[in-house]
C-alpha positions, 0 to 999 in steps of 0.5 A: 521720115523726111520733113522736106517731102512736098506735095503740090496742091491747089485750094478751091471752093464753091459756095464755101464748100472747100477742097484740096485739089491734088494733081496726080494724072498718072495715079502715082499717089496712094491717097490713104485715109490718114493722108486725107484727114491730115490734109483736111485738118483745119489746124494742122493741115491745109484745111478742107471739106474734102480732097479732089484727086485729079487722075486720068481715067486710064490710071484709076481702076474704078474709072477704066470702064469710062475711059472711052467717054471721059478722060479724067476721073474725079477721085473725091474723098470726104474729110474723114478719109472715106470715099464719096460717090459724088460731090456737086460743088466738088465737080464744078471746082474739079472742072474749073481746075482742069480748064485753068490748068490747061488740061481741057478747053473751056466748054462742055466735057464729061467727067468720070465719078464714082456715081457715073459720068457727069457732063459739065459746062465751063465757060472761060469765066463765071459759074460752072454747070454740072449735070447731076443725073436724075434724082431717085426717091426712096420707096418701100414697095409694100409700105407706101411712101418712105419717110425715115425718121431723122433727129437733127439740131434737137428736132425730129423729122420725117425726112424725104430720102433722095439719092443724087448718086449719094444718099440724102435725108431732106428735112422740111422745117415748116415752122421756121423762117430763114433767120430761125434756120441760121440759129439752129445748132448743127454741131452734133451728128444727126441720128437715124436708123442704120437700116434706113441708111446703111452707108450713112446719109447727108442731112439737109434742113430746109425752109422756104425762102422769101420770094421763092425757092429754099434756104438750107443747112447741111450736115455732111456724112464724113465731114460735119456741117459745111457751108454748102453741099451741091448734091444736097442742094439738088436733093432739097430742090427736087424734094421741095418741088415734088412736095409742091406738085411741081415735077418736070414734064416730058418723061421720067422725072425721078426713079424710085430707088433701085428702079432704073426706069423711073416714074412718069413725070407728074404735075399736069404741066404745073412744073413745065419742061423743067423746074427751076429752084433757087437754093440759098446755103450759108456759103452763097447761092446755087441754081438747080434746074430739074429736068425730066432726065437730069438735074442741072446744078449751077454755081461758082467754082473758084481756085483760091491759091496753090502751093506745096505742103510738107507732108512730114510736118502734118500731124499723124503722117509719114513720107508721101505714100506712092504706089510701086511701079505697077507690073500691070494695072495700078491698084487703088488702095481703099 
């Protein structure tokens, strides 16, 4: 083991949801779960909610189908080392990094993610917007609406199951205000039925916000409570809007889980062409706009500092793992 091996990184955050960004355009780094956990450790590593590996789509086997549409692949890992399909705050930070590093010009461009293609809009300065795709409400064909039981913060909820490319259980605490929401104890992992969420689930507790919109706290799978969750904010916003009969008009506003077609937008004009919801999270404020064909998430994305980490000094890691020179297509170790 060599203690002087170094790995370059950039630290970024969006509404307090923080990430270690690893530039790896050619896909040389073998990003093991052990390395991810060590980097994200807040005492012995850099500290973060997850890792964003910046890799060319052509160098990432998962992204090869997207090569013609997106030059860059967002390889996102949760703090526990597990793979994640999508991260809304991470996508904004990832896009901001590409612009500030000079890989992409400011403006609109497309990213490849495990949840598919996501278009982003990155101005020279200011908030970043990402198209999150349409929401999907989970249903059970023969049993009517699906309201899976979830236990979190010492309370029991009949959750709203929503996918934004990753699973969410949105829990409405109608008896609480924003101050009471802040006082909940989210130190323990939520409990749910594995049959309902076989891949785990992100859990949001949501209350109405004075003046409109919602406030929420979130327990992310593979991480714990975080200051913000972009996909969670989108899930909470569309679940809240749907609950109040405010679906966007003009087409398929949301698809039942497993249904590629989606259901016709309801609301009789109450929602209009898009439904805008302000979402407060512990780390700041996000803006969600639900359209008939997608959800737009807007919020800050900031690069805080950069440096080099001595891998050999991280707890539980050895030399920087890199792939051998590939004989053909590089393979991604999962």
